C-alpha positions as CSV (number, residue, x, y, z in Angstrom):
1,X,-2.6,-4.8,11.4
2,X,-1.9,-8.7,11.8
3,X,-2.6,-10.7,8.9
4,X,-2.0,-14.5,8.8
5,X,-1.5,-16.7,5.8
6,X,-1.9,-20.2,5.8
7,X,-0.1,-22.7,3.5
8,X,0.5,-26.6,3.2
9,X,-2.6,-27.9,2.4
10,X,-3.4,-30.3,0.0
11,X,-4.7,-33.7,-1.1
12,X,-3.5,-36.9,1.0
13,X,-4.4,-40.2,1.6
14,X,-5.4,-41.6,4.9
15,X,-2.4,-42.3,7.1
16,X,-0.4,-39.8,5.5
17,X,1.2,-36.6,6.7
18,X,0.9,-32.8,5.8
19,X,2.5,-29.7,7.5
20,X,0.6,-26.8,7.6
21,X,2.6,-23.4,8.1
22,X,1.2,-19.8,9.0
23,X,3.1,-16.8,8.3
24,X,2.2,-13.6,9.9
25,X,2.7,-9.9,9.0
26,X,1.9,-6.4,10.0
27,X,2.4,-4.3,13.0
28,X,0.9,-6.3,15.6
29,X,2.2,-9.8,16.9
30,X,0.3,-12.4,18.3
31,X,2.1,-12.0,21.8
32,X,0.1,-14.4,23.8
33,X,-0.2,-17.5,21.5
34,X,-1.4,-18.9,18.6
35,X,-3.7,-21.8,17.2
36,X,-5.3,-23.7,14.3
37,X,-8.8,-24.2,13.8
38,X,-11.0,-26.0,11.2
39,X,-14.2,-26.3,9.5
40,X,-15.8,-29.0,7.4
41,X,-18.7,-28.3,5.2
42,X,-21.7,-27.9,7.2
43,X,-20.0,-28.2,10.4
44,X,-19.0,-25.6,13.2
45,X,-15.4,-24.4,13.0
46,X,-13.6,-26.4,15.7
47,X,-10.5,-25.9,17.9
48,X,-7.6,-28.2,16.5
49,X,-4.3,-26.9,18.5
50,X,-2.8,-23.9,20.1
51,X,0.4,-22.9,21.6
52,X,1.0,-20.5,24.4
53,X,4.2,-18.6,23.8
54,X,5.2,-17.8,27.3
55,X,6.2,-21.3,28.1
56,X,5.5,-23.3,24.8
57,X,2.8,-25.1,26.4
58,X,0.7,-27.0,23.6
59,X,-2.9,-27.6,23.5
60,X,-4.9,-30.4,21.5
61,X,-8.4,-31.2,21.0
62,X,-8.9,-35.0,21.8
63,X,-9.4,-35.9,17.8
64,X,-5.9,-35.0,17.3
65,X,-3.9,-35.7,20.4
66,X,-1.1,-37.9,19.7
67,X,-1.1,-37.4,15.9
68,X,-0.9,-33.8,15.5
69,X,1.9,-31.6,16.8
70,X,1.8,-27.6,16.9
71,X,5.3,-25.6,17.0
72,X,6.4,-22.4,16.2
73,X,8.5,-19.4,16.9
74,X,6.9,-16.4,18.9
75,X,9.8,-14.1,17.6
76,X,8.9,-14.7,14.2
77,X,5.2,-14.7,14.8
78,X,5.0,-18.2,12.9
79,X,3.2,-21.7,13.8
80,X,3.1,-24.6,12.1
81,X,1.0,-27.7,12.5
82,X,2.5,-31.1,11.8
83,X,-0.3,-33.6,10.7
84,X,0.3,-37.3,10.6
85,X,-1.8,-40.3,10.3
86,X,-4.4,-38.1,8.8
87,X,-7.9,-39.6,8.8
88,X,-11.0,-38.7,6.5
89,X,-12.6,-36.8,9.3
90,X,-9.6,-34.3,9.5
91,X,-10.9,-33.1,6.2
92,X,-11.6,-29.3,6.4
93,X,-10.4,-26.0,5.8
94,X,-7.9,-25.1,8.6
95,X,-7.3,-21.4,9.9
96,X,-4.7,-20.0,11.7
97,X,-5.6,-17.6,14.5
98,X,-3.4,-15.3,16.9
99,X,-3.8,-14.2,20.0
100,X,-2.6,-10.8,21.3
101,X,-3.7,-10.4,25.1
102,X,-4.4,-12.9,27.6
103,X,-7.8,-14.1,27.5
104,X,-9.9,-15.0,30.6
105,X,-10.8,-18.6,31.0
106,X,-8.9,-21.6,31.8
107,X,-9.4,-23.1,28.3
108,X,-8.9,-19.9,26.4
109,X,-7.4,-21.8,23.6
110,X,-11.0,-23.5,22.7
111,X,-13.0,-20.2,22.3
112,X,-13.0,-18.7,18.8
113,X,-13.6,-15.5,20.5
114,X,-10.4,-15.1,22.1
115,X,-8.5,-15.0,18.7
116,X,-7.7,-11.6,17.5
117,X,-6.6,-12.5,13.9
118,X,-7.6,-15.1,11.4
119,X,-6.0,-16.2,8.0
120,X,-8.0,-17.3,5.2
121,X,-7.6,-20.8,5.7
122,X,-6.2,-23.8,3.8
123,X,-8.1,-26.7,2.2
124,X,-6.7,-30.2,3.7
125,X,-8.6,-33.2,2.0
126,X,-7.8,-36.7,3.0
127,X,-8.8,-39.3,0.8
128,X,-9.0,-43.2,1.2
């Protein structure tokens, strides 16, 4: 089955940038789309960004709109998250996830239940 592995996390000063990568392996691809979630200590996991492979449509949480950019290659089952102007509140473990089949709902990308596969996460720490 599909396995996702995130990389690119680390320590960065506020205002800096990082690029997260997600590499997929296995017999099944995330055919519909892929996304990023994050979870800070003591908080629930929250949606960050997603991409729908059919047309490349990106989706972003309001908190990262204009600062983060999601991109990828459906054929390679890879996705990236370019993070710019990082803020303290961006500190979290970032998880890559994939969707195999089109989910129900107009905002499918926000619901963790719609994602079939998850990576182990990569830590992003933003310092002042």
